[in-house]
Z-matrix of the N, CA and C atoms (Angstrom, degrees):
N
C 1 1.401
C 2 1.528 1 108.83
N 3 1.331 2 114.51 1 152.92
C 4 1.449 3 119.75 2 -175.38
C 5 1.522 4 107.55 3 -94.61
N 6 1.295 5 110.82 4 131.98
C 7 1.454 6 117.02 5 179.76
C 8 1.514 7 108.72 6 -92.36
N 9 1.315 8 118.53 7 114.64
C 10 1.449 9 123.21 8 -179.60
C 11 1.519 10 107.87 9 -95.69
N 12 1.266 11 113.64 10 107.00
C 13 1.446 12 117.94 11 176.70
C 14 1.523 13 107.96 12 -130.48
N 15 1.262 14 115.18 13 -167.64
C 16 1.449 15 122.08 14 -173.67
C 17 1.538 16 110.22 15 -69.99
N 18 1.285 17 119.93 16 -32.38
C 19 1.461 18 121.72 17 -178.99
C 20 1.532 19 110.95 18 -64.67
N 21 1.318 20 114.05 19 -34.11
C 22 1.469 21 117.06 20 177.87
C 23 1.531 22 110.23 21 -65.25
N 24 1.280 23 116.49 22 -41.28
C 25 1.458 24 120.02 23 178.97
C 26 1.533 25 110.98 24 -68.27
N 27 1.311 26 116.00 25 -35.68
C 28 1.462 27 119.68 26 178.64
C 29 1.541 28 109.26 27 -67.42
N 30 1.315 29 115.82 28 -43.55
C 31 1.468 30 120.08 29 178.27
C 32 1.536 31 110.18 30 -62.71
N 33 1.324 32 114.40 31 -40.65
C 34 1.454 33 119.27 32 178.29
C 35 1.523 34 109.93 33 -64.47
N 36 1.252 35 121.43 34 -40.05
C 37 1.460 36 126.42 35 178.44
C 38 1.519 37 110.34 36 -66.63
N 39 1.354 38 115.83 37 -43.22
C 40 1.471 39 119.06 38 178.19
C 41 1.548 40 109.47 39 -62.65
N 42 1.322 41 115.55 40 -41.65
C 43 1.466 42 120.39 41 179.59
C 44 1.529 43 110.90 42 -61.41
N 45 1.298 44 117.26 43 -45.67
C 46 1.469 45 121.74 44 179.89
C 47 1.530 46 109.29 45 -64.43
N 48 1.323 47 117.45 46 -44.38
C 49 1.463 48 121.06 47 -179.81
C 50 1.527 49 109.75 48 -63.37
N 51 1.329 50 115.69 49 -42.58
C 52 1.460 51 120.00 50 178.22
C 53 1.533 52 110.87 51 -62.73
N 54 1.312 53 118.13 52 -41.06
C 55 1.466 54 121.64 53 178.64
C 56 1.530 55 110.74 54 -64.97
N 57 1.326 56 117.15 55 -40.99
C 58 1.463 57 120.18 56 178.30
C 59 1.528 58 109.64 57 -65.59
N 60 1.327 59 117.09 58 -44.39
C 61 1.466 60 122.29 59 178.84
C 62 1.535 61 110.38 60 -61.09
N 63 1.333 62 115.59 61 -49.90
C 64 1.468 63 119.77 62 -179.44
C 65 1.524 64 111.23 63 -64.17
N 66 1.338 65 116.42 64 -35.54
C 67 1.453 66 119.98 65 179.00
C 68 1.526 67 110.58 66 -62.25
N 69 1.333 68 118.48 67 -44.39
C 70 1.461 69 121.51 68 -178.58
C 71 1.514 70 112.88 69 -75.77
N 72 1.315 71 117.57 70 -38.60
C 73 1.462 72 120.21 71 -171.17
C 74 1.527 73 114.52 72 -103.96
N 75 1.313 74 119.12 73 -10.15
C 76 1.464 75 119.69 74 -179.96
C 77 1.529 76 111.76 75 -127.38
N 78 1.310 77 116.86 76 -58.80
C 79 1.461 78 119.97 77 -173.05
C 80 1.531 79 113.06 78 -64.80
N 81 1.321 80 116.97 79 -50.10
C 82 1.469 81 119.88 80 -178.34
C 83 1.533 82 111.75 81 -63.86
N 84 1.342 83 121.17 82 -45.63
C 85 1.472 84 119.67 83 177.54
C 86 1.537 85 112.56 84 -62.17
N 87 1.338 86 116.16 85 -40.44
C 88 1.462 87 118.97 86 179.07
C 89 1.525 88 109.96 87 -65.76
N 90 1.324 89 117.86 88 -42.51
C 91 1.458 90 121.67 89 178.44
C 92 1.533 91 111.16 90 -64.07
N 93 1.351 92 116.93 91 -37.33
C 94 1.468 93 119.75 92 176.86
C 95 1.529 94 110.72 93 -63.65
N 96 1.334 95 116.30 94 -42.52
C 97 1.477 96 120.12 95 178.20
C 98 1.522 97 110.15 96 -63.88
N 99 1.324 98 116.22 97 -43.63
C 100 1.472 99 120.09 98 179.69
C 101 1.528 100 110.12 99 -64.04
N 102 1.350 101 117.53 100 -43.30
C 103 1.468 102 120.48 101 178.64
C 104 1.527 103 111.21 102 -63.84
N 105 1.344 104 115.85 103 -42.57
C 106 1.467 105 119.18 104 179.10
C 107 1.524 106 110.47 105 -63.21
N 108 1.321 107 116.68 106 -41.20
C 109 1.457 108 120.53 107 178.92
C 110 1.532 109 110.64 108 -65.19
N 111 1.323 110 115.67 109 -41.91
C 112 1.469 111 120.36 110 178.28
C 113 1.534 112 110.27 111 -62.20
N 114 1.335 113 116.94 112 -43.01
C 115 1.467 114 120.82 113 178.87
C 116 1.528 115 110.37 114 -63.85
N 117 1.320 116 116.53 115 -39.81
C 118 1.461 117 120.66 116 179.16
C 119 1.532 118 110.64 117 -65.20
N 120 1.316 119 117.06 118 -42.31
C 121 1.464 120 121.02 119 178.43
C 122 1.525 121 110.33 120 -63.67
N 123 1.333 122 116.72 121 -45.29
C 124 1.463 123 119.97 122 178.77
C 125 1.518 124 111.16 123 -63.46
N 126 1.331 125 116.89 124 -38.87
C 127 1.470 126 120.93 125 176.97
C 128 1.525 127 110.98 126 -64.36
N 129 1.322 128 115.55 127 -40.03
C 130 1.465 129 119.38 128 178.19
C 131 1.524 130 110.55 129 -64.71
N 132 1.343 131 117.02 130 -42.57
C 133 1.463 132 120.35 131 177.49
C 134 1.530 133 110.89 132 -62.75
N 135 1.316 134 116.86 133 -42.48
C 136 1.469 135 120.37 134 179.26
C 137 1.528 136 110.11 135 -64.56
N 138 1.333 137 115.61 136 -42.46
C 139 1.462 138 119.90 137 178.39
C 140 1.529 139 110.82 138 -63.26
N 141 1.326 140 116.56 139 -42.16
C 142 1.463 141 120.58 140 179.00
C 143 1.525 142 110.55 141 -63.76
N 144 1.341 143 116.25 142 -40.14
C 145 1.464 144 120.03 143 178.84
C 146 1.524 145 110.07 144 -64.46
N 147 1.338 146 117.13 145 -43.73
C 148 1.458 147 121.41 146 178.53
C 149 1.530 148 110.43 147 -63.04
N 150 1.333 149 116.58 148 -41.69
C 151 1.470 150 120.34 149 178.15
C 152 1.525 151 110.71 150 -63.57
N 153 1.317 152 117.44 151 -40.48
C 154 1.457 153 121.49 152 178.52
C 155 1.534 154 109.84 153 -63.34
N 156 1.330 155 116.22 154 -43.13
C 157 1.464 156 120.64 155 178.42
C 158 1.527 157 110.32 156 -62.97
N 159 1.333 158 116.30 157 -44.56
C 160 1.465 159 120.72 158 178.95
C 161 1.530 160 110.60 159 -63.54
N 162 1.326 161 116.85 160 -40.68
C 163 1.466 162 120.15 161 178.59
C 164 1.526 163 110.93 162 -63.08
N 165 1.319 164 116.68 163 -39.76
C 166 1.468 165 120.19 164 177.76
C 167 1.526 166 110.48 165 -64.34
N 168 1.342 167 116.84 166 -42.88
C 169 1.472 168 119.90 167 177.90
C 170 1.528 169 110.49 168 -63.48
N 171 1.348 170 116.11 169 -42.89
C 172 1.463 171 119.75 170 179.27
C 173 1.532 172 111.02 171 -62.83
N 174 1.325 173 116.32 172 -40.85
C 175 1.460 174 120.20 173 179.34
C 176 1.528 175 110.35 174 -64.65
N 177 1.326 176 116.75 175 -43.72
C 178 1.461 177 120.08 176 178.55
C 179 1.529 178 110.82 177 -62.11
N 180 1.331 179 116.01 178 -42.59
C 181 1.461 180 120.87 179 178.35
C 182 1.529 181 110.38 180 -62.96
N 183 1.326 182 116.01 181 -44.39
C 184 1.464 183 121.12 182 179.06
C 185 1.524 184 110.85 183 -60.84
N 186 1.328 185 116.75 184 -46.28
C 187 1.464 186 120.35 185 -179.63
C 188 1.527 187 111.37 186 -63.97
N 189 1.334 188 116.48 187 -37.79
C 190 1.465 189 119.63 188 178.02
C 191 1.528 190 110.67 189 -65.97
N 192 1.340 191 116.61 190 -44.49
C 193 1.465 192 119.45 191 178.50
C 194 1.525 193 111.21 192 -65.71
N 195 1.333 194 116.60 193 -37.69
C 196 1.463 195 120.68 194 178.18
C 197 1.522 196 110.63 195 -63.55
N 198 1.326 197 116.52 196 -43.73
C 199 1.465 198 120.50 197 178.39
C 200 1.529 199 110.22 198 -63.18
N 201 1.326 200 116.78 199 -42.27
C 202 1.472 201 119.90 200 178.71
C 203 1.528 202 110.51 201 -64.15
N 204 1.324 203 116.63 202 -40.65
C 205 1.467 204 120.30 203 178.66
C 206 1.521 205 111.18 204 -64.41
N 207 1.335 206 115.99 205 -42.31
C 208 1.464 207 119.40 206 178.60
C 209 1.521 208 110.57 207 -62.92
N 210 1.328 209 116.03 208 -42.77
C 211 1.463 210 120.04 209 -179.92
C 212 1.522 211 110.19 210 -63.01
N 213 1.332 212 116.59 211 -42.88
C 214 1.459 213 120.22 212 178.71
C 215 1.530 214 110.26 213 -64.54
N 216 1.334 215 116.45 214 -40.60
C 217 1.459 216 120.62 215 179.81
C 218 1.530 217 110.32 216 -64.14
N 219 1.343 218 116.88 217 -43.78
C 220 1.458 219 119.70 218 179.55
C 221 1.526 220 110.73 219 -65.41
N 222 1.322 221 117.14 220 -39.53
C 223 1.461 222 120.41 221 178.11
C 224 1.525 223 110.32 222 -63.79
N 225 1.329 224 116.10 223 -43.39
C 226 1.464 225 119.72 224 179.85
C 227 1.523 226 110.57 225 -66.37
N 228 1.330 227 116.45 226 -42.67
C 229 1.460 228 120.44 227 178.38
C 230 1.520 229 110.63 228 -61.53
N 231 1.321 230 116.05 229 -41.79
C 232 1.461 231 120.31 230 178.63
C 233 1.524 232 110.58 231 -63.72
N 234 1.331 233 116.50 232 -43.08
C 235 1.467 234 120.14 233 179.43
C 236 1.532 235 110.31 234 -63.49
N 237 1.333 236 116.75 235 -41.85
C 238 1.470 237 120.38 236 179.02
C 239 1.530 238 109.76 237 -65.01
N 240 1.339 239 116.73 238 -42.73
C 241 1.462 240 120.64 239 179.09
C 242 1.533 241 110.34 240 -62.16
N 243 1.337 242 116.79 241 -44.03
C 244 1.462 243 120.38 242 179.06
C 245 1.531 244 111.08 243 -63.20
N 246 1.330 245 115.55 244 -42.80
C 247 1.464 246 120.15 245 179.06
C 248 1.529 247 110.73 246 -63.57
N 249 1.330 248 115.98 247 -41.46
C 250 1.467 249 119.84 248 178.51
C 251 1.521 250 110.85 249 -64.49
N 252 1.324 251 117.07 250 -42.01
C 253 1.465 252 120.24 251 178.42
C 254 1.529 253 110.30 252 -63.35
N 255 1.327 254 117.00 253 -40.67
C 256 1.462 255 121.01 254 178.97
C 257 1.525 256 110.57 255 -63.38
N 258 1.347 257 116.05 256 -46.46
C 259 1.461 258 120.05 257 178.64
C 260 1.524 259 110.99 258 -62.54
N 261 1.327 260 115.75 259 -40.16
C 262 1.458 261 119.95 260 178.92
C 263 1.523 262 110.86 261 -62.84
N 264 1.328 263 117.20 262 -44.23
C 265 1.464 264 120.31 263 177.31
C 266 1.527 265 110.81 264 -61.72
N 267 1.340 266 116.13 265 -43.31
C 268 1.466 267 119.58 266 -179.89
C 269 1.529 268 110.70 267 -62.39
N 270 1.345 269 116.16 268 -43.44
C 271 1.463 270 119.51 269 179.16
C 272 1.529 271 111.08 270 -64.27
N 273 1.335 272 116.02 271 -41.56
C 274 1.467 273 119.55 272 179.23
C 275 1.532 274 110.36 273 -64.45
N 276 1.331 275 116.54 274 -42.54
C 277 1.461 276 119.92 275 178.32
C 278 1.524 277 111.06 276 -62.35
N 279 1.328 278 116.25 277 -43.24
C 280 1.456 279 120.86 278 179.40
C 281 1.525 280 110.45 279 -64.11
N 282 1.350 281 116.44 280 -44.20
C 283 1.462 282 120.00 281 179.10
C 284 1.528 283 110.50 282 -64.13
N 285 1.336 284 117.08 283 -39.79
C 286 1.466 285 121.12 284 178.32
C 287 1.524 286 110.07 285 -63.05
N 288 1.344 287 116.99 286 -43.72
C 289 1.457 288 120.40 287 179.20
C 290 1.529 289 110.91 288 -62.88
N 291 1.341 290 116.01 289 -43.58
C 292 1.466 291 119.57 290 178.97
C 293 1.532 292 110.48 291 -63.26
N 294 1.328 293 115.62 292 -42.31
C 295 1.466 294 118.63 293 179.20
C 296 1.521 295 110.68 294 -63.75
N 297 1.333 296 116.28 295 -42.73
C 298 1.466 297 119.68 296 179.07
C 299 1.529 298 110.12 297 -63.62
N 300 1.338 299 116.94 298 -38.82
C 301 1.463 300 120.51 299 178.94
C 302 1.525 301 109.75 300 -65.33
N 303 1.339 302 117.30 301 -41.11
C 304 1.462 303 120.43 302 178.56
C 305 1.528 304 110.26 303 -65.81
N 306 1.329 305 117.06 304 -40.55
C 307 1.467 306 120.23 305 178.30
C 308 1.525 307 109.76 306 -62.94
N 309 1.329 308 117.07 307 -44.71
C 310 1.465 309 120.79 308 179.37
C 311 1.523 310 110.60 309 -63.00
N 312 1.331 311 116.41 310 -41.71
C 313 1.464 312 120.62 311 179.13
C 314 1.526 313 110.35 312 -63.90
N 315 1.311 314 115.79 313 -43.20
C 316 1.474 315 119.75 314 179.43
C 317 1.526 316 110.26 315 -64.73
N 318 1.316 317 117.72 316 -41.66
C 319 1.467 318 120.57 317 177.29
C 320 1.526 319 110.73 318 -60.76
N 321 1.336 320 116.62 319 -42.30
C 322 1.470 321 120.15 320 179.15
C 323 1.525 322 110.41 321 -62.71
N 324 1.333 323 117.06 322 -43.92
C 325 1.472 324 119.54 323 179.13
C 326 1.517 325 111.01 324 -63.79
N 327 1.341 326 116.16 325 -40.45
C 328 1.471 327 118.94 326 178.84
C 329 1.519 328 109.86 327 -64.23
N 330 1.328 329 117.90 328 -42.73
C 331 1.467 330 120.73 329 177.73
C 332 1.537 331 110.66 330 -60.14
N 333 1.347 332 114.27 331 -43.89
C 334 1.470 333 118.07 332 179.59
C 335 1.531 334 110.18 333 -63.65
N 336 1.317 335 116.59 334 -42.96
C 337 1.467 336 119.77 335 179.05
C 338 1.524 337 110.70 336 -63.27
N 339 1.344 338 116.74 337 -39.13
C 340 1.470 339 120.55 338 178.46
C 341 1.528 340 109.50 339 -63.18
N 342 1.325 341 116.13 340 -42.94
C 343 1.463 342 120.07 341 179.45
C 344 1.525 343 110.69 342 -63.12
N 345 1.331 344 116.51 343 -42.73
C 346 1.471 345 119.95 344 179.69
C 347 1.523 346 109.63 345 -62.55
N 348 1.340 347 116.23 346 -46.67
C 349 1.465 348 120.22 347 -178.93
C 350 1.528 349 109.85 348 -65.29
N 351 1.330 350 117.89 349 -40.33
C 352 1.470 351 121.67 350 179.08
C 353 1.526 352 110.10 351 -61.84
N 354 1.349 353 116.55 352 -44.25
C 355 1.469 354 119.58 353 178.91
C 356 1.523 355 111.11 354 -62.99
N 357 1.339 356 115.60 355 -41.57
C 358 1.470 357 119.22 356 178.65
C 359 1.528 358 110.06 357 -64.63
N 360 1.335 359 116.68 358 -41.12
C 361 1.461 360 119.75 359 179.32
C 362 1.524 361 111.12 360 -65.05
N 363 1.338 362 116.32 361 -42.34
C 364 1.464 363 119.88 362 179.11
C 365 1.523 364 109.46 363 -62.98
N 366 1.335 365 116.31 364 -39.98
C 367 1.462 366 120.02 365 179.66
C 368 1.525 367 110.59 366 -68.55
N 369 1.290 368 118.80 367 -30.35
C 370 1.465 369 122.14 368 -175.81
C 371 1.524 370 112.50 369 -104.35
N 372 1.322 371 118.64 370 10.97
C 373 1.465 372 121.12 371 -178.25
C 374 1.534 373 110.34 372 -60.66
N 375 1.311 374 116.79 373 -44.37
C 376 1.467 375 119.69 374 -178.95
C 377 1.526 376 110.58 375 -61.55
N 378 1.307 377 116.82 376 -47.64
C 379 1.475 378 120.47 377 179.89
C 380 1.525 379 110.87 378 -63.01
N 381 1.301 380 117.42 379 -43.41
C 382 1.457 381 120.55 380 -179.73
C 383 1.535 382 110.82 381 -66.30
N 384 1.330 383 116.05 382 -38.93
C 385 1.465 384 119.07 383 178.56
C 386 1.520 385 110.33 384 -63.26
N 387 1.305 386 118.33 385 -41.65
C 388 1.467 387 122.22 386 177.87
C 389 1.516 388 110.47 387 -63.88
N 390 1.311 389 117.81 388 -44.15
C 391 1.467 390 120.38 389 -179.48
C 392 1.512 391 110.54 390 -63.60
N 393 1.331 392 116.78 391 -42.21
C 394 1.464 393 120.72 392 -179.32
C 395 1.548 394 109.15 393 -66.98
N 396 1.283 395 115.57 394 -44.23
C 397 1.487 396 118.61 395 179.65
C 398 1.516 397 109.89 396 -64.10
N 399 1.312 398 117.33 397 -39.80
C 400 1.450 399 121.28 398 178.87
C 401 1.513 400 111.87 399 -63.71
N 402 1.295 401 116.83 400 -39.38
C 403 1.455 402 120.16 401 179.29
C 404 1.513 403 110.70 402 -71.53
N 405 1.318 404 116.50 403 -37.22
C 406 1.465 405 119.52 404 179.32
C 407 1.544 406 108.94 405 -68.69
N 408 1.298 407 117.58 406 -42.95
C 409 1.466 408 120.80 407 -177.09
C 410 1.534 409 111.97 408 -88.99
N 411 1.236 410 118.05 409 -6.56
C 412 1.452 411 124.35 410 -178.64
C 413 1.536 412 110.70 411 62.70
N 414 1.266 413 116.54 412 35.26
C 415 1.441 414 123.46 413 178.48
C 416 1.507 415 109.53 414 -136.80
N 417 1.356 416 111.53 415 159.05
C 418 1.452 417 116.55 416 176.13
C 419 1.519 418 107.10 417 -92.59
N 420 1.285 419 117.59 418 125.34
C 421 1.453 420 121.49 419 -178.49
C 422 1.501 421 109.90 420 -110.60
């Protein structure tokens, strides 16, 4: 059987006083530190999640701008290539026309020269025939 005397009440009072003392000076400060640390950890996790979300948005934005830039670059390159091909065709056509004009001009000059030489030969046929006959016969005709 338990003997209830004054020492039990004194021990009980000391225990209660000790619990109140420890509650104010140990438990509550430790719990405040633990709560503050927990809040800081949760804030860090929330911040990290927000940063991850922002990084994903930034990456998506970057990829979209990169794709648009590539498309613009390919369009510009294609336009430059088409323009260069057009200029090249125009230059080739112009060079071909100039060459054809020079060929036609040269043919005309050759025809004119042939006509001049033919006229001179026709005019000198008699003289040339006499010279050839003279050389063949070894006489002056």
